[in-house]
VONU-223016 format. One record per atom (N, C-alpha, C): y, x, z. Coordinates in steps of 0.001 Angstrom, whole numbers, plus 500000, padded with zeros to 6 digits. Layout:
BEGIN
YXZ/...
***
This chain:
BEGIN
792485347760467540/793614347021467741/794294347444468828/795217347743469099/795635348263470167/796317347041471123/796292346832472090/796968345967472952/797888345465473160/798312344578473118/799753343963472912/800577343977474630/801787344913474616/802002344416476336/802954343281476273/802677342359476989/803249341656477420/804717341827478521/805910340990477995/806920341412479102/806576341615480523/805613340464480847/805262340188482120/804621342048482713/803519342480481613/802822343112482149/803794344908482360/804965344429481482/805910345728481599/806728345753483139/807121344280483514/807828343909484156/806620344570485561/805694344106485774/804588344185486675/804033345626486981/804434346461485940/804309348195485925/805223348585486971/806906347914486544/808078348926486701/808046347976488355/807749346920488258/807968346762489811/807236347551490865/805725347725490592/804985348693491362/805398349825491450/806128350821490100/807027351787490419/807422351865491636/808704351106491193/809969350879492199/809292350333494085/808410349168494247/807440349146495323/807337350389496080/806461351156495329/805793352115495909/807072353306496446/808410353452495880/809654354170496291/809894353678497568/810310352036497304/810910351501498700/810333351833499640/808646351166499772/808074351518500774/807951352885501446/807997354023500519/807574355099500652/809363355800501164/810394355608500917/811771355877501424/812299355008502007/812579353958502435/813276353099502977/812750352531504046/811433351708503847/810842350973505239/810277352298506153/810479352379507209/810438353313508323/809223352601509205/808242351942509045/807686350744509873/806430351836510077/805873352535511280/804367352844511628/803873352344510926/803718350776511363/802325350130511038/801654350250509943/802855350381508658/802531350269507607/801440351405507119/801549352892507810/800646353791507633/800877354150505664/799605354520505680/799506354406503845/799025353532503052/799820353370502727/799687351817501576/799895352228499738/799330351588499252/799305351806497819/799227350657496736/799761350578496070/800036349127495297/798788349196494143/797730348597494461/796890348866493193/797138348234491989/797800347042492251/797764345683491126/799157345063491402/799948344462490537/800670343238490295/800452342708489466/800592341026489777/800415340326488866/801732339226489220/802335339179487423/803335338317487245/802971337396486848/803730335897487056/803711335031486570/804246334919485623/804266334208484169/804615334081482847/805969334088482734/806956333297483866/808304333137484031/809075334360484504/808057335263485116/808503336818486046/809130336542487333/808891334950487564/809416334590489046/808798334889490341/807308335092489974/806398335328491400/805906336451490920/805790337061492027/804594338658492159/803581338484492929/802261338733492653/801238338894493972/801162340337494041/801359340938494929/801133342564494590/799768342553495742/798975343461494853/797614343802495370/797747345291496150/797188345072497831/797613346329498150/796266346820498772/796334348556498890/794819349001499327/795700349732500708/795192349656501752/795468350281502978/794741351119503534/795048352484503805/794083353419504678/793635353294505924/794109352823506781/793393351795508007/792948350664508093/791512351163508056/791315349353507543/790921348450508608/791479348690509878/791227348360511081/792684347607511285/793856348123510322/795068347462510548/795704346976509033/794737346262508076/795388346084507176/795654344965506996/795925343934508085/796489342597507530/797617342874508712/797676344126509790/799066344197510397/800102344609509162/799641345547508384/800228346230507338/800999344975506273/800138344254505942/800460343433504790/801705342228505586/801206341844506965/802399341201507358/803399341875508026/803436342872508041/804681343668508275/805942343413506748/804988343831505539/805506343878504167/806045342345503801/805142341595504261/805397339597504039/806632339500504885/806915340346506096/808401339904506518/809404341073506063/808981341742505082/810043342710504672/810586342157503567/810265341176502862/810348340796501618/811712340558501273/812638340114502179/814278339783501969/814672341264501508/814382342295502110/814822343337502054/814100344303500854/812771344260500464/812885344675499352/813099343907498121/812674342698498097/813608342116497339/814781342423496592/816009342661497971/817313343197497764/817609344420496887/816464345021497297/816399346558496751/815841346822495186/815181345944495141/814349345903493614/815721345448493076/816270344359493109/817535343774492495/818509344912492199/818579346366493223/819419346815492992/819249347873492192/817335347905492053/817179349084491086/816832348749489385/816552347647489391/816198346876488256/816932346246487442/816862346273485860/817332345280485325/816591343916484816/816806342848485816/815827341495485225/817234340658485837/816853339649485203/818065338567485218/817557337624486820/816100337640486984/815768336882488063/814718337973488751/815324338390490279/814277339524491186/812788338264491926/811273338596491541/810404337723491432/810333337500492908/809850336317493561/809380335932495048/808395337109494869/808211337670496136/807032338630496185/806224338111497275/805004338585497128/803562337812498258/802345339215498292/802638339793499007/801616340802499581/800288340483499918/799143341330499511/798161340851499727/796781341629499778/795877341793500682/795055342923500982/794170342923499410/793894344424498603/793147343959497593/791798344512498397/790941343316497749/789273343678498467/788394344138497472/788822344495496401/788159345080495143/787986346913495549/788520347455496390/788266348747496931/787518348630497629/786986348087498722/786081347593499801/784952347409498885/784930346211498088/783494345591497258/783085346965496898/784185347914496154/783638348434495528/782647349590496293/783362349507497191/782629351074498385/781105350260498620/781403349182498410/780022348340499292/778787348391498422/779317348182497046/777971348381495798/778195349419495642/778865350646495819/778158352317495839/777308352394496606/777201351764497951/776803352091499138/775406351127498454/775047350168497883/773907349335497680/773256350363496543/774198350654495768/773046351355494589/772617352477495068/773466353440495891/772811354665496296/771601354406497145/771342352769497976/770370352946498677/769184352497497948/769548351926496853/768659351622495674/767796352458495137/768355353027494989/768445355005494085/767715355494494979/767668355589495923/767305355869497156/765596355447497847/765657354218497550/764493353975497999/763286353748496881/764098353854495342/763208353862493956/762601355254494236/763301356335494392/762899357708494486/761321357734495625/761932357073496727/761121357177497754/759570356545497445/759936355478496695/758662354777496271/757822355236495181/758770355983493801/758317356799493047/757613358459493645/757711359071494842/757549359852495328/755682359301495962/756232358189496678/755062357656496935/753654357411496050/753923356767495121/753180356611494119/752747357643493039/753213359062493425/752620359943493109/751923360713493463/751866360407494782/751387361024495859/750202360313496192/749685359014495522/748167358585496010/747215358843494789/
***
């Protein structure tokens, strides 16, 4: 059964694409570095959007998020010029912790596999 796409899903994807272009082409703040927008969650009425960001330089993640949140007025104006929507949503940028958590889980799994291999080698040699 095919997944039914809601209007909020379509709007979120369009918003994600436009945000990427705006940040890449229009915002020239060196504190941003390499930012990718991993997910946009829209409210049902399309008036609010939470944007999850992955930032390459992990030491300056919060600083980059602060830059984006301070530029919200400019970003909303640009979005309003680029997309056809009755309402341009309010935007809130936040750090996407799932990338970090995924890397931590991968590290834990690798360590567990290494311990299992070491234990099986020790058992075979006994």
